C-alpha positions as CSV (number, residue, x, y, z in Angstrom):
1,X,28.5,2.9,-0.4
2,X,26.7,3.0,3.0
3,X,26.8,-0.4,4.7
4,X,23.1,-0.4,5.6
5,X,22.2,0.4,2.0
6,X,24.4,-2.5,0.7
7,X,22.8,-4.9,3.2
8,X,19.3,-3.7,2.4
9,X,19.9,-4.2,-1.3
10,X,21.3,-7.7,-0.8
11,X,18.4,-8.7,1.5
12,X,15.9,-7.2,-0.9
13,X,17.4,-9.1,-3.8
14,X,17.1,-12.3,-1.7
15,X,13.4,-11.6,-1.1
16,X,12.7,-10.7,-4.7
17,X,14.4,-13.8,-6.0
18,X,11.8,-15.8,-4.2
19,X,9.0,-13.8,-5.9
20,X,10.7,-14.3,-9.3
21,X,10.8,-18.0,-8.7
22,X,7.1,-18.0,-7.8
23,X,5.5,-15.4,-10.2
24,X,2.2,-17.0,-9.5
25,X,2.2,-15.3,-6.1
26,X,2.0,-11.8,-7.6
27,X,-0.6,-13.0,-10.1
28,X,-2.8,-14.4,-7.4
29,X,-2.6,-11.1,-5.4
30,X,-3.8,-9.3,-8.5
31,X,-7.0,-11.3,-9.0
32,X,-9.1,-9.5,-6.4
33,X,-8.2,-5.9,-7.4
34,X,-8.8,-6.7,-11.1
35,X,-12.2,-8.2,-10.3
36,X,-13.0,-5.1,-8.2
37,X,-11.9,-2.8,-11.0
38,X,-14.1,-4.2,-13.6
39,X,-16.9,-5.5,-11.4
40,X,-17.4,-2.2,-9.5
41,X,-16.6,-0.2,-12.7
42,X,-19.5,-1.9,-14.5
43,X,-21.9,-2.2,-11.5
44,X,-21.6,1.4,-10.4
45,X,-20.9,3.2,-13.6
46,X,-24.1,5.2,-13.4
47,X,-23.4,6.5,-9.9
48,X,-21.6,9.5,-11.4
49,X,-25.0,10.7,-12.5
50,X,-25.7,11.6,-8.9
51,X,-25.7,15.4,-8.3
52,X,-22.4,16.5,-6.8
53,X,-20.3,13.4,-7.7
54,X,-18.0,15.6,-9.7
55,X,-16.8,13.3,-12.5
56,X,-18.2,11.9,-15.7
57,X,-16.6,8.5,-15.8
58,X,-16.7,6.2,-12.8
59,X,-13.8,4.1,-14.2
60,X,-11.7,7.2,-14.2
61,X,-12.6,7.7,-10.6
62,X,-12.2,4.1,-9.6
63,X,-8.7,3.3,-10.9
64,X,-6.9,5.4,-8.2
65,X,-9.2,3.8,-5.6
66,X,-8.2,0.3,-6.7
67,X,-4.5,1.2,-6.9
68,X,-4.6,2.5,-3.3
69,X,-6.8,-0.3,-2.0
70,X,-4.5,-2.9,-3.5
71,X,-1.5,-1.2,-1.8
72,X,-3.3,-1.3,1.5
73,X,-4.4,-5.0,1.2
74,X,-1.1,-6.4,-0.2
75,X,1.2,-4.6,2.3
76,X,-1.0,-5.4,5.3
77,X,0.1,-9.1,5.0
78,X,3.8,-8.4,5.2
79,X,3.8,-9.7,8.8
80,X,2.9,-13.2,7.5
81,X,6.3,-13.4,5.7
82,X,8.0,-12.3,8.9
83,X,6.2,-15.1,10.8
84,X,7.3,-17.6,8.2
85,X,10.9,-16.6,8.5
86,X,10.7,-16.8,12.3
87,X,9.2,-20.2,12.2
88,X,11.7,-21.5,9.7
89,X,14.6,-20.1,11.9
90,X,15.8,-18.0,9.0
91,X,15.5,-14.7,10.9
92,X,17.4,-16.1,13.9
93,X,20.2,-17.3,11.6
94,X,20.6,-13.8,10.2
95,X,21.0,-12.5,13.8
96,X,24.4,-14.1,14.1
97,X,25.7,-12.5,10.9
98,X,27.1,-9.0,10.5
99,X,24.1,-7.9,8.5
100,X,22.8,-4.6,9.9
101,X,19.6,-4.9,11.9
102,X,18.1,-1.8,10.2
103,X,18.5,-3.6,6.8
104,X,16.5,-6.5,8.0
105,X,13.6,-4.2,8.6
106,X,14.0,-1.9,5.5
107,X,14.3,-4.9,3.1
108,X,10.7,-5.9,3.9
109,X,9.5,-2.4,3.2
110,X,11.5,-2.1,0.0
111,X,10.5,-5.5,-1.4
112,X,6.8,-4.8,-0.8
113,X,7.2,-1.3,-2.3
114,X,8.7,-2.7,-5.5
115,X,5.9,-5.3,-5.7
116,X,3.4,-2.5,-5.2
117,X,4.8,-0.5,-8.1
118,X,4.4,-3.5,-10.4
119,X,0.9,-4.2,-9.3
120,X,-0.1,-0.6,-9.6
121,X,1.2,-0.4,-13.1
122,X,-0.8,-3.4,-14.1
123,X,-4.0,-1.9,-12.6
124,X,-3.3,1.4,-14.4
125,X,-2.7,-0.3,-17.7
126,X,-5.8,-2.5,-17.4
127,X,-7.9,0.5,-16.4
128,X,-6.6,2.3,-19.5
129,X,-7.4,-0.7,-21.7
130,X,-10.9,-0.6,-20.2
131,X,-11.4,3.0,-21.1
132,X,-10.1,5.0,-18.2
133,X,-8.5,8.4,-18.9
134,X,-5.6,10.0,-17.1
135,X,-5.7,13.8,-17.8
136,X,-2.7,14.3,-15.4
137,X,-0.5,12.2,-17.7
138,X,2.6,10.4,-16.7
139,X,3.4,12.8,-13.9
140,X,0.0,12.3,-12.4
141,X,0.4,8.5,-12.6
142,X,3.8,8.7,-11.0
143,X,2.3,10.6,-8.1
144,X,-0.5,8.1,-7.8
145,X,1.9,5.2,-7.7
146,X,4.2,7.1,-5.3
147,X,1.3,7.7,-2.9
148,X,0.4,4.0,-3.1
149,X,4.0,3.0,-2.3
150,X,4.1,5.4,0.7
151,X,0.8,4.0,2.0
152,X,2.2,0.5,1.5
153,X,5.3,1.4,3.5
154,X,3.1,2.5,6.4
155,X,1.2,-0.8,6.5
156,X,4.0,-3.2,5.6
157,X,6.1,-1.7,8.5
158,X,3.1,-2.0,10.8
159,X,2.4,-5.5,9.8
160,X,6.0,-6.5,10.1
161,X,6.1,-5.0,13.7
162,X,3.0,-7.0,14.6
163,X,4.5,-10.2,13.2
164,X,7.6,-9.6,15.3
165,X,5.7,-8.9,18.5
166,X,2.8,-11.3,18.5
167,X,4.2,-14.1,16.3
168,X,0.7,-15.6,15.7
169,X,-0.9,-15.8,12.3
170,X,-4.4,-15.6,13.8
171,X,-3.6,-12.2,15.2
172,X,-2.5,-10.8,11.9
173,X,-5.5,-12.2,10.1
174,X,-7.8,-10.8,12.8
175,X,-6.3,-7.3,12.6
176,X,-6.3,-7.2,8.8
177,X,-10.0,-8.3,8.8
178,X,-10.7,-5.6,11.4
179,X,-8.9,-2.8,9.6
180,X,-9.0,-3.4,5.8
181,X,-12.7,-2.8,5.0
182,X,-13.2,0.1,7.5
183,X,-10.1,1.9,6.2
184,X,-11.2,1.4,2.6
185,X,-14.9,2.4,3.0
186,X,-14.1,5.3,5.4
187,X,-12.3,6.9,2.5
188,X,-13.3,8.2,-1.0
189,X,-12.1,5.0,-2.7
190,X,-15.5,4.2,-4.1
191,X,-17.7,7.2,-3.3
192,X,-17.1,10.9,-3.7
193,X,-16.4,12.6,-0.4
194,X,-19.1,15.2,-1.3
195,X,-21.7,12.4,-1.1
196,X,-20.5,10.9,2.1
197,X,-22.2,11.6,5.5
198,X,-20.5,14.4,7.4
199,X,-19.1,12.1,10.1
200,X,-17.5,9.8,7.5
201,X,-15.9,12.8,5.8
202,X,-14.5,13.9,9.2
203,X,-13.0,10.4,9.8
204,X,-11.6,10.3,6.2
205,X,-9.6,13.4,6.9
206,X,-7.5,11.4,9.3
207,X,-7.4,8.3,7.2
208,X,-4.0,7.7,5.5
209,X,-5.8,5.7,2.8
210,X,-7.7,8.9,1.9
211,X,-4.5,10.9,1.9
212,X,-3.1,8.6,-0.8
213,X,-6.4,8.9,-2.8
214,X,-6.4,12.7,-2.5
215,X,-2.8,13.0,-3.7
216,X,-3.4,10.6,-6.6
217,X,-6.6,12.0,-7.8
218,X,-5.4,15.6,-7.4
219,X,-2.3,14.8,-9.5
220,X,-4.4,13.0,-12.2
221,X,-6.8,15.9,-12.7
222,X,-6.5,18.1,-15.8
223,X,-5.6,21.0,-13.4
224,X,-3.6,19.4,-10.6
225,X,-3.8,20.7,-7.1
226,X,-0.1,20.5,-6.2
227,X,-0.7,21.8,-2.7
228,X,-2.9,18.9,-1.9
229,X,-0.4,16.5,-3.5
230,X,2.5,17.8,-1.5
231,X,0.7,17.9,1.9
232,X,-0.9,14.5,1.5
233,X,2.3,12.8,0.3
234,X,4.3,14.6,3.0
235,X,1.9,13.3,5.6
236,X,2.3,9.8,4.2
237,X,6.1,10.0,4.1
238,X,6.2,11.2,7.7
239,X,3.9,8.4,8.9
240,X,5.9,5.9,6.9
241,X,9.1,7.1,8.6
242,X,7.5,6.8,12.0
243,X,6.2,3.3,11.4
244,X,9.6,2.1,10.0
245,X,11.2,3.5,13.2
246,X,8.6,1.6,15.3
247,X,9.3,-1.5,13.3
248,X,13.0,-1.2,14.0
249,X,12.4,-0.9,17.7
250,X,10.1,-4.0,17.4
251,X,12.9,-5.9,15.7
252,X,15.4,-5.0,18.5
253,X,12.8,-6.1,21.1
254,X,12.5,-9.4,19.2
255,X,16.3,-9.8,19.1
256,X,16.5,-9.4,22.9
257,X,13.8,-12.1,23.4
258,X,15.7,-14.8,21.5
C-alpha cells in the first residue's frame, strides 16, 4: 500500500479518535444547522408561493442549503485545530518522524470530510422526519453529500493553510466572519436564484457554495440534470485539488520556518 496513504490513514485515525472520545463536539456543531433547518423551514415556508420560486415545499428546497451551509461553516474552522497542534508542539514533534508531509495535510481534509458526511446524514434524516421529500432518491442524496464534502475540502484546506501561515486565532475568526455569511447569502441556499437580483446571480455563478447547491439540487430533482451535476462537482473537485496543493506548500513553508 502507498506509504502516503498509510500515513494518511494512521493520522486520520488519530484525529478521529479524539472526536470519538469527545462526541459532544460533533453534537455542538450540529446545533446551529438544526436550528436553521427548522426555524427557517417554518418561518419562510410560504415563500414558495412567490411567482417563479419553482418548488412547492420550502423544506425540500432548504435541506440541501443547510447541508451545504453546514459543510462550509464546519470546515472553515479547520485552521483552529492546526493552531492548537502548533501551540501544543504536536505538529513540530511529527516533523522529526518519518511520517510523510503530504499525509499531515491530507489527514486534516479527510477527517473533516468524514465528519461532514456524518453531519450531512443527520441533517438529511432530520429533514425527512420533518416532511422533506427527496425525489432523486439515494443517488441524489449521495451526490448532495459528495458535493458538500468537496466544498468542505476546499475550505478545510484553505483554513488549514491560513492557520499554518498566520498562526493567530483572531485572524481565522475574522476571516470566517468576513466570508461565511456573504458566501452563504450570495448563493441560492435560502432563496431561488430566479428571485435574486441580477448582480447577485452573476456573483453566485462564481461561488463554489452555489456550485455545491446546484449539483445537490439537480441530483435530487425528479428529473436530474446530470450535466449540471458533473460540471459543478468537477469544478469543486478541481478547486479542492488546487487548495490541497496550496495547503501542502503552506505546510512546507511552515516546516522551513521552525
